[in-house]
DODREN-820432 format. One record per residue: z, x, y of N, C-alpha, C, O in turn; residue in one letter. Coordinates in pm, whole numbers, plus 32768, in hexadecimal, padded with zeros to 4 digits. Atoms other than C-alpha are relative to their C-alpha. Layout:
residues N
ZXYZXYZXYZXYA;...
***
This chain:
residues 428
7FD580887FDD7AB5825C829680828000800F80CF80387FC1M;7F677FE77FCB7BF8822E834B80547FA67F9780137F557F55K;7FC7802C80697D1281B18265801E7F52804380307EF37FF6F;800680777FE67D2B807E834F7F947F9D7FEE7FAC7F257FEAV;8070806780207BCF7FE7831380047FD37F7D7FC07F717F60E;8016803780A57C0E7FC4818880377F8480197FEB7F287FFDI;7FC380B280057CD27E7E81BD7F8E7FB5802B7F877F4E7FE7S;804E80207FCC7BB77E1A826E7F5D7FCD7FA57F027F807FC1K;80848000803B7AAC7E3E816B80147F697F7E80767F487F3BL;7FD2808180747A597CE4807F7F9C80167FAB7F2A80267FD8F;80687FE6803A79A67D197F64802C7FE77F5B80A27FDC7F39S;7FE37FEE809879987D0C7DDF7FD5808E7FBC7F7180CE7FDFL;801A7F88805B79987E317CF17F7F7FD37FAA7F957F777F5CN;80618023806478477E0F7C3A7FFD7FFF7F697FD87FA87F1AK;7FEC800D80AA788C7E847AE580707FAD7FDE80617F767F71S;7FA68065802F79C17DB27ACD7FC97F6A80057FE87F167FAFT;80338083800B79027C7F7B357F937FFF7FAE7F937F887F8BY;805F7FE1802F77D87CD07A7C80287FEB7F547FE67FA77F06V;7FCB800D809478A97CF7791D80497F70800980357F237FABN;7FDA80A7800379607B9B79817F9C7F9B7FEE7FB27F2D7FBCL;8062807D800D782C7AE1798C7FB0802B7F527F977FDD7EF5R;801A7FEC80AE77B37B8D7837804D7FAB7FDA80187F3D7FCEW;7F84802E804379007B0F77B07FD87F677FFB7FDB7F1E7F98I;800380A97FFD78AC79AB78357F8A7FCB7FBB7F757F567F9BA;8083803B8003776379AB77D9800E7FF47F4D7FFE7F8B7F0FY;7FF1800A8083779C7A06767180497F8C7FAB80217F567F44I;7FEA806A80207896790B76597FE57F917FDA7FF87F4D7F75G;806180907FFC77D877FF76BF7F7C7FF07FB57F357F8D7FC9Q;80567FE9805776DC786375CA803B7FDF7F6D80007F937F21I;7FA98013806B77E0786B74AC80277F5B7FF580077F1A7F92I;7FE480A67FE4786076F0751C7F857FA67FE57F8E7F3A7FABA;8085803D800D7708768275197FB57FE07F8C7F8B7F747F65I;80187FF480A2769C76F473CB80647FD07F8B80457FB17F19L;7FA98039806577EB768C733480037F6C7FF2800A7F2E7F88F;800180887FE877E7754073B47F7E7FAC7FA37F867F4A7F58V;808480328042766F750B733B7FED800E7F757FC77FB07F31E;80157FD98079765E75A7720B8068800D7F85804380167F10F;7F85800C804B77C575A6716D80387F6E801F802B7F1E7FC3Y;7FD580A17FF37859744D71F77F9A7FB87FDA7FB77F5E7F8BL;8059803B801576FA73D571E77FEC7F8F80697FBC7F238048Q;7FE9807B7FA97723730573227F958016805E7FA6806980B8Y;807E7FEA7FC975B772E373AD7FF6800A809780267F9E80BBN;801F80197F6F7572730A752F7F858085802F7F6F80E37FE3F;806E7F9A7FE1744F73E875ED802A807F7FF7802580B18067N;7FBD7F9C7FFA74E4751975967F89808C80437F9E80EB808FY;804E7F967FB3737775D075C58015803180948038809680D0I;7FF07FF17F3F73717588773580A780318001809680A58026L;7F9C7FC57FD374E175EA77577FDC809E7FBC800680FB8002C;80127F5A80137476774C76A57FAE802980547FC780958089I;80387FE17F9673627742778C803E8027807B801C809580A7S;7FB67FCB7F8E7444775678C08075805C7FFA80AB8089805FI;7FB77F90801B7525783B782C7FC4807A7FE1800C80DE7FE7I;806C7FB5800273D8791477DF7FE4803B80B77FE480AF80E1F;801A7FC07F8A738A7904795C807280448027806580BE801CL;7F837FC77FD374F0795779DF800D80947FAE804180F47FE8S;7FDE7F5B802474F57A9878F57F9A805080317FAB80CA8035V;80777FA17FAB739F7B0E79A88049801380898011807380BEL;7FDB7FEB7FA374697B097ADB807080478014809B8077807DT;7F8C7FA1802075767BB17A697FD280887FBC801980EA7FD0N;80497F8E7FE674867CB979EB7FD5804480777FCB80BE8087I;803C7FCD7F8874027CC67B368046803C8049801D80A68078Y;7F957FC27FE275487D057BC3801A80767FE8801680D48038L;7FEC7F69801575A07E127AF47FCA80747FF0800D80DB7FEEQ;803F7F7D7FE374717F057AEB7FCE7FDB808F8012802380D8F;803E800B7F8173C77EA27C3080367FF680917FF0800580F6L;7F9880017FC174DE7E7D7CFF8056808A7FF5809F809A7F93I;7FDC7F9B8007754F7FD27D56809C802A801C80E4807D7FE4K;7F517FE07FCB76B27FBD7E1A804A7FD27F83803B7F7C7F2CD;7F808027805277CF7FC37D6880757F947FFB80B57F607FA0N;7FBA807C7FC978897ED07E437F827F9880367F217FBE8078Q;806380677FCE77C37D767E7F80417FFB807E80B5801C8098I;7FB180157F7377EA7D277FE280307F598018802C7F127FB4N;7FC5806F800778727BE7804A7F9F7F7A7FD97FC57F1D7F91N;804E803B7FEC772A7B34807F7FDC7FD47F6E7FE97F647F3DL;8039800D80A876987B7B7F05805F7FD47FBB80437F8D7F5AI;7F8D8028806B77E07B427E7080057F6980097FFC7F287FA1S;8017807B7FC777DD79ED7F357F807FCA7FB57F7F7F517FCAS;809E80457FFD7672798A7EB6800D80057F627FF57F9E7F23I;7FD8800B80A976D17A077D26803A7FB57FEB800F7F5D7FA0Y;7F6480748050782979407CF87FAE7F7080497FBB7F157FF8L;8053807D7FF37745780B7DB47FC67FE77F8E7FE17F867F47G;8068802A806D763A78327CB780737FE47F9D806C7F727F6EF;7FC67FFF8097774378597B9680597F7A800280737F477F94D;7FCC80908012780077077BF97F877FA87FDF7F967F4F7F8BI;806C8080801A769076477C047FCF80107F657FB07FAF7F21L;801880258084764576E87AA480627FCA7FA080327F937F3EQ;7F71802E803A77A9768A7A137FEE7F6580067FF07F1E7FA1L;7FF7807E7FE4778E75447AB57F787FAA7FA77F917F447F66G;8054802C8045761675047A227FF47FDB7F517FBD7F857F0DT;7FD28016808A769A755178CD805C7F937FDB80487F4F7F76L;7F9F8075800377C6745B78FE7F9C7F8F800C7FC87F307FCBL;803180647FE476CB736B79587FCA7FDC7F967FD37F647F7EY;80797FFE806575E2738E783A80997FDF7F7A80797F947F1DL;7F78802A8059775E7364775980527FA97FFB80B07FA97FABT;7F6780507FE87836727077B88014800C80AA80857FE880CAG;7FB87FDC7F90785572BE792780B97FF38030810B80498011G;7F877FD57FEC79A1727779A980697FE77F8680E080087F89I;7FA0800E80877A317217784B800380617FAC8052806A7F4ET;7FD17FA3806679EE734077B980798073803D809080A780AAN;7F947FA57FD87B10741277907FF780B0802D805081028042P;80267F6D7FB77A74755E78087FFC7FC880987FDF802480E4F;803C7FFC7F7A7A4074DE794F809380308067808A802880E2I;7FC57FAF7F987B7A758779E47FDF80708008801C80B2805CI;80507F957FCC7AA076A579D07FD5800880667FD38077809BL;80457FF77F787A0376557AF9802B802680827FE1802680E4L;7FB27FF67F9F7B1376B07BDC800280AE7FF5801D80EC805CI;7FE97F5A80077B1978387B737FC6803580538005808F808AV;80287FA77F907A0B78A67C75803D7FF88082804D805A80CBP;7FC480267F967AA678037D7E8077805D8019807980AB8078S;7F9E7FAA80147BFB78A77D107FE180947FF0803A80DA8020V;80497F7D80047B4B79EE7CD57FF68026807C802E80908098F;80397FD47F757AC779FC7E3F80777FFC8068806F804380CCS;7F8A80157FB77C13799E7EDD8044807D7FE8808B809A8048S;7FB17F827FD57CAB7AFD7E827FBA805580387FF880B3806AQ;80397F7B80077B7A7BD47EC37F997FE880907F77804880D5Y;804B7FFB7F847A977B217FF1802D7FBF806680977F81805AL;7FB880587F5A7ACE7A88816580327F957FA480317F907F29K;7FAD80987FFC7B82792B816B7F7E7F9E80177F817F2C7FEAI;803D80417FEF7A3878C281EB7F8D7FB87F8C7F4E7F4F7F86K;804280118077799478F9809F80307FCF7F907FF97FAA7F28S;7FA3805980857AA178767FD2800B7F71802180187F217FC4S;802480647FC67A83775380C27F5D7F987FC87F3E7F2A7F99I;8093801E80317927771C80757FF67FDE7F7E7FC27F727F60F;7FF98016809D795A77447EEA806B7F997FD380667F7F7F5BL;7F778049800D7AA676597EF37F967F61801A7FA77F057FCBV;8043804B7FFA7995755F7F817F9A7FCE7FA37F867F587F84I;807A7FFD8040787575A17EBA80357FBC7F5B7FFF7F637F19L;7FB4803D8088796B756F7D7180387F5A800E80517F1A7FA8T;7FCD8080802679E7740E7DE27F857FBC80107F877F517FD2T;807A80627FD7789973787E4D7FCE80157F567F997FAE7F2EV;80377FEF8085783473EA7CD680517FB27F95801F7F7A7F33T;7F9E80578070796F734A7C1E7FDA7F5080557FF67EE7801AL;7FF480807FD87927721B7CFE7F887FC17F987F937F727F3AI;8082800D804A77BF72117C827FF77FEC7F617FBA7F947F24L;7FF3802680A7781672497B04806E7F897FDE807F7F577F6FL;7F9F80758020791C71417B227F8F7F7B80097F8E7F287FAET;8062806E804977FD70437B407F76800C7FF47F287FBF802BF;80757FE5800B76D870DD7AD47FDD80537F897F9A80B87F9EY;7FF77F8A807476DE718B79797FCD7FD47F5E7FF47F6B7F2BH;800E8046806076417178783080887FE37F8B80E9802D7F9EE;7FA480188078772D70F976EE804D807F7FD1801980EF7FD6E;7FCC7F93801D782D71CE76727FB4803B7F6E7F837FDA7F34L;80387FE9809977957283750C80737FCF7FBA80E67FEF7FD7P;7F89802E8041785871C474117FA97FB77F667F3C7F807F55S;80328018808878387183729D7FAF7F707FDB7FEC7F057FDEP;804280928042773D7067721B7FE97FB5807E7FC17FEA80E6G;7FEA80797FBE775D6F1572CA807E7FEF808880797FA180E7N;7F7F80037FC478BE6F5F73717FDB804F809F7FB680C280B6L;80037FCF7F6178AF6F7F74FD80A97FF7802E81087FB38007H;7F6D80017FAE79DD6FCF75D77FE97FC780777F957FE780CCF;800980217F857A3A6EEC76CE80817FFC802280D67FF37FCAH;7F8B800F7FD47B536EE077AE80287FB6808E7FDA7FD580E8A;800B804A7F927BC56E0078CB7FFA802D806B802D809C807CP;804D7FB67F9A7B2F6E337A0C808080418051807780A3809BD;7F9D7FB87F817C8F6E707ABF801E80937FE8803C80E28042Y;7FE67F86803C7CBB6FA079D17F8C805B80217F9680CC8052Y;806C7F9B7FE37B60701A79EA8010803480A9800880A780D3I;80047FBE7F587B8570077B8D808D806E802D808A80AB8097S;7F9D7FDB801F7CD170A37B507FFF80A87FEA803A80FE802AA;80397F5580117C3B72027AB37FC5803280767FDA80AB806DI;80637F7C7F9B7B6E72A97BE080947FCE805F80A9802B80ADP;7FB280247F8B7CA771FB7CC6807E80937FEA80CA80C8803BL;7F9C7FBF80377D7572E47C017FFA80AC7FE7804981097FD9S;806B7F8C7FF37C9573F27BF88001804F806C802880C4806EI;801C7FDF7F767C3F740C7D6D809B802F800680A780A88019V;7F7F7FFF7FAF7DD073F47DB7800D80A07FBB802680FD8007I;7FC97F97803A7DFF751A7C947FB3807280607FF680C98097G;801C7FA07FBD7CFC75E67D477FED802380507FAB808B805EL;7FC57FC77F617D6375E77EB1806E804D7FEE807380BB8024I;7F767FCC802D7EB476417E2F7FD7808C7FDB7FE880E8802BF;80457F7D80397E1E775E7D757FB5808780707FC68100807CL;80547F997FA87D2577E37E808053800F80818039806980D1V;7FA97FCA7F8E7E3877CD7F8B8053805B7FE0805680B28037Y;7FC97F7F802B7F1B78C37ED37FB8806980017FD780D48034Y;806E7F87802D7DE779837E608021801580A1808C804D80BAG;80177FCC7F7D7DA279A67FEB806A802C80498050807E80A1V;7F817FE17FD47F1279C88051802180937F9A801280F07FEAK;80027FA1804C7F4D7AE77F397F90807080157FB580E5801FF;80697FBC7FD37DE97B7A7F838029805C808C801F80D5809FG;7FF67FB67F797E497BBC80E8808180657FF9808280D6802AE;7F767FAE80307FB67C3B80737FD080927FD17FE681028000E;80377F84806E7F0E7D227F747FA3807D80657FA180F78050N;805E7F967FB27E167DC98087805880258057803B80988079R;7FA07FC17F8E7F3C7E008191804380517FD8805B80BB8011F;7FAD7F95804080087E9180A67FA380937FD37FE180FE7FD8R;80517F9F80307EDF7F8780247FE58049807C7FEE80C4807AK;80067FBC7F8B7E9E7FD68183807D8042802F807F80988088Q;7FAD7FC47FC37FDC802681AD804080827FAC808080DC7FE1A;7FD97FA6804F802580F780767F95808180147FA880FB8008Y;80717F747FC37EDA81BB80E88033805B804C803480D5803ED;7F9D7F8C7F927FB8821E8227804F80437FBC804E80BC7FD3Q;7FA57FB5801F80B5828081697FC7808C7FC37FFF80F57FE3I;80367FC1803C7FE5834A80A47FAE807780447F9280E0800BQ;80537FB47FAE7F1B83E881C480878047803A808680C18050E;7F7B7FC87FAC808D84218269802C807F7F9B804C80E47FD9I;7FB27FBA8040810E84F081247F9280737FD37FB580E47FB1M;80437FAF7FFE7FD4858880FE7FEA807E80547FC180EC802EA;80047FAF7F9B7FED861D82658099804B7FF780AE80B7802EK;7F787FB47FFE81678675821B7FEA805E7F98802080C27FC8E;80227FC8804180F9873380EB7FA7808580117F9F80DF7FBEN;80677FD37FC87FF987E081B38046808C804A802781038044E;7FAA7FB87FD38108886782768032805E7FC5802F80D57FE1L;7FB07F86806981C588FE816C7FAC806B7FCA7FC680E37FC5L;80367F85801C80C2899C80EC7FC1806D80657F7680CE8054S;80427F917F87807C8A408237805780687FF0803780D18028L;7FAB7FCD7FE581C88AD781E07FD580917F837FF081077F9AG;802C7FA2806981398B9D80967F81803B80487F7F80B58034G;80677FB47FBE7FF08BFE81668027805480697FE780BB807FQ;7FC27FA57FB580C68C8A82698033808A7FD1800D80F87FF7A;7FC57FA5808581928D4E81597F8E808A80097F9981018024A;80897FA28043802A8DDC80FA7FDD8050805A7FCA80C98055A;802F7F907F7D7FCA8E308254805A80638034803180C9806CA;7F937F977FF281148EDF82857FC3809D7FA67F8F81047FD2A;801F7FA1803080DC8FAD816E7F90805980197FAE80D18022H;80797FBB7FAB7F72902981EB7FE2803080787F88807C809BS;80047FDA7F637FAF90458345807080767FFC806F80CC8054L;7F8B7F987FF980EE912582E67FD38087800B800D80D2805AG;7FFA7F837FF5804A925E82A07FAE804480997FE380A080D7T;802F800D7F837F40925583E4806B80208063806D808880A4P;7F9F800C7F8A8064920A84C680438091800B804B80D78070L;7FA87F867FFE8132933384497FC4807B803E7FF880D98079S;804F7F7E7FC07FFF940D849E80097FF480998025805B80D7T;7FF580177F61800193868611807280368007806A80AF801DI;7F817FC87FC9816B93C58642802080A07FE1806C80D58031L;7FFC7F9B8006815F951885B67F95803280617FBB80998098L;80397FA77FB4803B957A868A803B7FE98081805A805280BAT;7FB780407F7980D494D087C58060806A8004805680BE805EA;7F7C7FB07FFA8219959387777FC1809880217FFC80E98069K;801F7F6A8004814F96D7875D7FCE8018809D7FEB807780E5E;8039800A7F6E809C968288A78060800D806C804E806380C2L;7F797FFC7FBF81F2963C89578004809380187FE380BF8086Q;7FD07F87800D8251979A88FC7F9B805380537FC8809F80A9K;80577FB77FE18108982D895980007FEE80B67FED804F80FFE;800D80167F7B811197868AC7807E7FE4803F80737FA880AAY;7F6D80037FFA827F977F8AEE800480168094805F7FD480C5A;7FE57FC57F92825098238C587FB27F8980587FE57F7280C6K;8068805B7FD0814097158CC580177F8E801B7FD47F3F7FD9D;7FB380677FF0820A95FB8D587F8D7F7E7FDD7F967F257F88K;80678094802F80D794FC8D577FDD7FDB7F657FC17F6A7F3DK;8061800280778058953B8C0080737FDE7FAE80687F877F57I;7F83800C804D81E595648B7C801D7F8D801080577F627FACS;7FCA80A17FDC822C93FC8C0A7FBC7FC77FA57FFD7F8C7F4FK;806F805F806680E193648B3F804D803E7F6180687FEA7F0BD;7FF18000807E815694168A0E807D7FB67FB6808C7F7F7F49L;7F86802B801A82A993BE8A2680097F5E7FCC80477F387F68D;800580778020825592408A3E7FAA800A7F697FD47FCF7F06L;806F8009808E8133927F8918809180277F7980A87FDD7F1AL;7F9E80248082826592EE882880747FAD800C80B47F9B7FA4V;7FB4807B8006834C91EC88957FC47F827FCE800F7F317F98S;8041805980498269910188257FBD7FFC7F967F837F937F7BQ;80297FD8807D81F6918086F780887FEA7FB9807B7F937F63S;7F9380008019836C919C869F80297F627FD7806B7F3B7F76N;7FDF808F7FFD8376902186E77FCC7FB27FA67FFC7F517F6BR;8064803C806482418FE18620804B80197F8C80627FB97F44C;7FB17FD0808A830D90AD84FC80547F757FCB80467F367F63S;7F94804A801C841D8FC7850B7FE47F737FC280167F3F7F5EQ;80538065804583358E9884F77FCF7FF47F817FD67F8F7F3AI;804F8022806882768EEA83F0805880327F708024802D7F00L;7F8E7FFB806B83CE8F52830E80327F89800B807F7F6B7FAFQ;7FA78099802484488DF683447F957FB27FB87FAF7F687F59K;80588050806082EA8D6F82DB7FE680087F827FB37FB37F3AL;80067FE2808683058E4381AC801C7FAE7FAD7FD87F897F4CS;7F91804D804A841A8D77813D803480697F9A803B80557F21L;7FBA7FAE807A84B98EA5809D805E7FC27FD3809A7F6B8013N;7FA180688032859E8E2D7F9780A58044802C8110800B8018P;7F897FC47FA886A48F3C805F80417FC6805B80B37FE08080N;7FDB80117F66869E8E77818F80007F647FDA7FA47F207FACI;7FD280997FE2875B8D1A81AB7F9E7FA180527F9E7FA480CDE;8058804A7FC6864E8C1D81F180477F5C7FE580467F287F75D;7FDF808E804286E88AB381FB7FA17FB080047FB47F457FCAE;8063808A801E85B189EB821D7FCD7FFD7F787FC27F907F3FF;80287FF08057852E8A7F80F5804C7FDD7F5E80147FE07EF0V;7FAF8001807C865B8A3A7FF57FCF7F977FC67FA67F3A800BR;8038807E807485EE894D7EB680857F9D801980677F378057S;7F7680208018876788D17E9B80417FE5807D8074804B80ACN;7FAE80247FAA880988237FB880417F8380037FFC7F2D7FCCI;7FD48060800D88E2871B7FDA7FEC7F9B80757FBD7FCA80DDS;805280657FAF889E85BB809980548032809E801C80528107L;7FB97F9B7F7E89AD864D81A47FB5805880417F9F805480BAS;80827F7F7FD488BC876D81D17F957FB580517F6D7FCC80C4E;8084802A7FCA87A4868D81F480227FB2808C7FD57FB980ECY;7FF1802C7F7E884285D183058023805580858001804680FAI;80097FA67F7A88B286E683C97F97805C802A7F9980978096Q;80957FE17FC88751876D83CC7FB47FAD805D7F727FCF80BFE;806080657FBA86BE863B843B80487FCC80847FFE7F8B80CFI;7FB480197F8287C685FE85638001805380268008804580A0V;802C7F8F7F928798876385CC7F967FC780597FA37F9E80CCS;8073802D7FC5863B870586077FDC7FAF80867F9C7FC080EES;7FE580767F7F868385DA86CC80428027806A802A800080DDF;7FB77FE37F628777867C87AE7FA38057805C7F94803B80D3E;80387FF37F9E86948766881F7FA27FB4807F7F7B7FEA80E7E;806E80477FC085B4865888B880377F7D80197FE47F288039I;7FB7806E7FD686A7854488F580798008803880CD804B7FFBS;7F917FE27FA087B0853289FC807A7F7B7FB280F07F727FD5K;7F81803F803C886D841D8914806080387FBF804C80AF7FA7K;7F717FC9802989C9845B88807FD080077F3E7FA27F9D7F12K;7FFF803A809989A3847786E4808280487FBD809F80BF7FADF;7F70800C80548AE684568635800380037F4E7FF27F9C7F0CL;7FFD7FE680898AFB84CC84D0807080067F94809780767F73V;7F86802180398C19844983F48031802A7F7880617FCA7F3CN;7FED7FA5807C8C61852C82B780657FCA7FA0806F7FD07F25L;7F39801780228DD384A982917FFA7FDB7F57804B80107F0CD;7FE6804580848D7E83DD812E7F7780197FBA7F357FCA7F76K;80887FB680558C5284BD80B48056804E7FBA809F809F7FF3F;7FB37F8480788CF485777F7F7F9380137FA87FBB80567F49K;80697FCF808C8B9E859C7E8F7FF580858046800580A880BBT;802E7F9A7FF48B3D86D27E5E7F75800F7FAD7F5B806D7F63K;808A801A805F89F286807DBE7FA98046804E7F97801F80C1I;80777FD67FA088E4875E7E3D7F607FD67FB77F4D7FB87F41K;80738032802D878D87087E0D7F74802B80417F7C802D80BCI;80367FC67FDB864587917E3E7FC67FC180667FC17F46806CH;801A802D7F6385B8877D7FA57F6F7FA67FF27F097FDF7FCAK;805F8064800384C786537FAE7FCD7FD6808080187FB280DCS;8067800C7F7D83A9862180BA80197F4D801280427F20807CV;7FD78068800983CF84B4805680817FBD802480857F4A8051E;7F7380317FCA854B848E809A8008804D80748055801280BFI;7FE980067F7B8536855A81D67FD17FBE8057800B7FB180C3I;806180597FA8842C8484826A80207F7680147FFE7F44807FY;7FA7807A801E84F0832981F78064800E807380587FCB80D9G;7FA77FEA7FB2860E83A482A57FF7801F8088803B7FE980DFL;80007FE97F83859F844683C17FB17F7D80607FC07F6F80D9R;804980697FD184B3830483FB80607F84803B803F7F3F809BN;7F98805C7FFE85E2822183F9808E806B806080F680388088F;7F847FE27F7F86D5830584E57F86801680497FB3803E80B5I;80597FED7F908586832F85A980057F7B8057800E7F7C80D2G;7FDD806D7FC485A681BE85E5806F7FC5801C80687F4B802FN;7F75800E7FD9871181AE86307FEA802F807E7FD07FDF80D8A;80367F9B7FA486CB82B2871E7FB17FB980897FC97FCA8100N;805D80467F7D85B781CF87E580437FA5802980457F9780A4K;7FCE80607FB3867B80B68805808A7FF37FF680C07F8B7FD1F;7F5880007FE987E38102882F7FE6803680837F88807680B3S;7FFD80007F5188578100899B803380A9801C801780E88082K;7FB07F497FD0890E8284899880537FF07F7580CB80047F8CD;7F7C7FCF804489CC828888427FA67FC77F697F817F537F53K;8017800F80B6894A82B6869F806D80287FB48093809C7FA4I;7FA57FC6808A8A4882A885987FDB800C7F9E7FB37F9E7F79E;80057FE580808A0783478438806F801E7FC680C280777FD5I;7F83800B80618AE382D783367FFB804F7F817FC77FFE7F35L;7FEA7FC580988B0483B081ED80907FE07F9581087FFF7F94L;7F72802E805C8BD1831E80DC7FE77FFE7F737F7D7FD57F44E;80397FE780A08BE483627F65808F7FD57FC680F57FCA8009S;7F9E801980598CC383057E2F7FC180237F7D7F4E804E7F71N;80207FCF808C8CAD83477CCB7F677FBA7FC77F127FF27F82E;80A1801880308B7282657C977FA27FF4808B7F387FC8805EK;804C80177FA68ABE824C7DDC80058034808D806E804080CBE;7FF57FAE7F7A8A6D82EB7F167FA67FC780667F337FA98049T;804780697F7789FE82388081800D8066805C805E80C1806BC;80287FD97F7B8975829E81A37FFF7F7E80567FBB7F1E8032I;801680717F9989A281A882C87FE2803080908029808080CEI;80087FDF7F81890081B984097FEE7F9A804A7FA07F438026I;7FFF80437FC38946810285267FE0802E807A7FCF80A58094K;801580117F74890480A68693800A7FE2802B800A7F6F7FFFD;7FBB80597F9B8971802887CA7F987FB780337FBA7F8F80A2N;805D80227FE488137F8C87F380057F6A8015806C7F308038G;7FF380887FE587997E238809800A7FCA7F8B80137F507F80P;8028804780A6877C7DFA86817F9B7FD37FFB7F4E7FB78057G;80838027801286867D9785CF7FDB7F61800E80317F0D7FF2F;803C809A801B85B87C3E85E880487FBD7FD480737FDF7F66P;7FBC8055805C86757B2D85997FC77FAA7F7780017FA07F0BK;806780338017856B7A7685187FC380387F807F917FF07F29D;802C7FA4804D85097B9D8442808480027F9780777FD87F24L;7F927FBC806486487C02839480567F777FD580937F7F7F6BI;7FFC806B807486AB7A8E83417FBC7FBC7FB97FE67F537F89D;80778002804085667A7D82A17FEF80767F8C7F96806B7F38K;7FE47FB3806785BC7B9D81C77F678054800D7F3380927FB0N;80977FB28014844D7C2F82588026807280347FBE80B3802BK;80167F817FE384B27D6B82DF7FDA80667F76800D80567F07L;80337F88805084117E96821D7FA37FC27F9A7F977FE37F25G;80798008802982E27DC881E97FA5801280497FA97FDA80B7E;80767FCA7FA0819D7E66826F7FB97F88808F7F937F14807DP;805580547FA481017DC383A080457F6E8027800A7F02802CY;7FB780967FB282097CB1842D8006800080707FED806F809EI;7FD980117F61824E7C4F858980667FC6800680847F917F9BR;7F8D808A7FD0838B7B7486317F8C7FC6801B7F197FF3801DS;804980607FF3830E7A3D867880217FF880AA7FDA7FCD8104K;7FD67FFE7F7283D97A6E87B37FC08021806A7FC4809C8074N;80417FC17FC5830E7A9088C98058806D8044801380D18058N;7FB77FA77FCC84437B6789727FFD80887FE5801B80EB8028N;7FD97F6C8088843C7C72885B7F87803F7FCD7F8B80A77F8CE;806B7FC6803C82CB7C9988117FD980AE803A7FBC810D7FF1I;7FF87FA57FC582B97DA18923805D80817FC1802680EC7FA7S;7FE17FA0801C83C97E6D88B37FFD802E7F5F803780937F37K;800C7FC380B1837C7E90871A7F5F800980077F1E7FD68063Y;80617FE2804982437EFC866E7FBC7F967F8F7FB27F1F7FACG;801A8064805981B67E608522806480237F91803F7FFB7F22F;7FBC7FDB807882B97ED9843D7FE080697FA2801E80827F3BG;80317FBD806881ED7FCD83AC804680837FF9802B80C87F96L;7FB67F91802C82E680F983E3807F7FED7FA480B180427F5BG;7F84801C8037840B804583667FBD7FE97F658007800F7F0AT;802C8005806C83217FF182398005809A7FC8805A80CE7F7FF;7FF77F4E804B82D1816981E3806280387FFC8073807C7F96I;7F787FDA8041842081C681FF803C7FB77FA5806D7FDF7F3CG;7F91806E808F84C780AC813A7FAB80337F5A7FF180407EF5K;80497FE9805683A1810C80397FF480B17FBD7FD080D77F4ET;7FFA7F82803583C1827C8025806780047F9B805F80057F20L;7F7D802A80548544825B7FE7801B7FAA7F9A80887FAC7F61L;7FC480498077853081607EE67FA580527F997FCE80497F25E;803B7FCF8051842082377E40804580857FB6801880C77F58R;7FC37FA180218534832F7E2B80967FBD7FDF80FA7FF3800EN;7FA28036803B863482327D7380517FAD8071808D7F468052Y;7FB4802F7FAA86CF81E07EBA7FC67F3E80107F597F068004A;8027808E7FC2870B805A7F2980317FE080A080997FF880DCS;7FE47FFF7F5B86E67FFF809180217F83802E7FF07F237FF3V;7FD080847FDD878B7EE7815080157FF780978030806380CCS;7FF57FE27FBB87A37E73829180387F87805880177F168032F;7F90807D7F99888D7D8583AB7FFB802E80697FDD80A4807AE;7FC47FEF7F8988E37D6384FA80A47FE97FE480DB7F987F99N;7F837FDA7FDE8A3D7DD8855980497F74803E80517F7280B9L;7FAC809E7FC78B037C55859A7FA87FED807C7F307FFC8096G;800E80337F848B0C7BE786D47FDA807A806B7F98806480D1N;80327F6F7FC48AE87D7A87537F5580017FFB7F047FD37FAAK;80757FDD801189BB7DED87C37FEF80747FC8804680CB7FCFD;7FFE7FB7804F890A7EC086E27FDF7FF27F807FF67F807F5AG;802A803B808488897EC9857D803080937F86804981047FB1A;7FDE7FB4807A88DC7F95843B7FA980097F857F747F9E7F64M;80437FF080598825802D830D805780407FAF809D80A47FC1V;7F957FC2809688D8806681CD7F8780467FA57F2680077F7BN;806C7FDD8070880B815B80EB8085803B7FAA80E6807B7FD4I;7FA37FDC808888CC818C7F817FC480287F7A7F787FE17F38K;80147FE68080889982227E658078802A7FA480E2805E7FC6W;7F8F801080A7895B821C7CF07FEE80BA7FEC7F8180F37FE1Q;7FEE7F89801789C883837CC67FC080147F9C7F6A80667FBBN;805B7FF18085892283837B597F5A802080517F1D8089803EK;808080177FD387D583367C1C7FF2808B804F7F9E80E28036D;800B7F657F97881284607D2C800180747FB47FC280D67FDCL;801F7F708033883F85687C337F6280167FCD7F3D808B7FBEK;80717FEA803286D8852D7BB47FB78007804D7F477FF4801DT;80597FD77F71863585717D067FEF809E7FD07FB280EE8018I;
***
């Protein structure tokens, strides 16, 4: 399954839902038995127990006969609708809208708003509202001691369902919004994991290459030795001698490549050093962009005094490369990178002379959120969904950095400020 498809799945986890229903049924039975036998408030408790027993059978069916670990949207909606009707029937027998447990009627709808499609949530909200209205006008007496009966003014009785419906709509709306945001974030985090997995695969290839270098060293030496012997033997044959010279030269070249791949400790290899400074991070990344970009990169180290060296991190490399890559993409012709430090903190400031960040996103502090787009039609074609910025910001924040964004005043261009506390930087 592709990572992008995960956020489009709407379902309930069966084991979680089944356990919640068991808890609800046990609570209902305890409440009914407590009121009937301890408080001795007479009501039709046998019918209430029968309704709960029927609901228990549906839960047994769900637990043992439905094999899927994730219940799809349709079945989930049916079961949650049943839960509303089941609880509504119990409330009808025990006072209707005057029963203090009436608030529990909104639970299935709120639950669905986090996990199911918005159509399902709307259906359940309507079903809950209709049930509340019916319970307002049609219900048995609230269980009470002796001949004492609970009476409330009509305006108060009418206000109860109204307040519950308002609360229901409010909670479901926020549930839908938070559920949507959580799915988007999960999709974005899954893509981060996919990217990091690929980066780690590339790093692991270095170790595999070293092992291959050691294994190929002996047969390559044999080939080289044999070629040199043949070179002596056929020195007078110009045609064969020319081919043998080529074979020896290419064998020597392979030897040099394998020597580098073997990561011999006596050979200095900049890529695999475990401890490097942030300036070396930047120099490596900038060098890689200078090979493919015609734009000018200006790295200023005048205010960079720190000598802190940190373990080489794929996350930091990818995060910094992401923001430098964005600056390269949007700049007109120049990217400035300033490194500054003092006794307390270290900063990397990346500036470009491009169009800057979308004003409607930066004003609302939306930058760094996944799957966002500018509402300005003129800018939609320039920018993506903010996923790259989200990934870069998240990876750096995982390594104790704080990342902020701003446009360069009246000038064209954008600035990204990446800041570490030195005490945190030393722990990386």
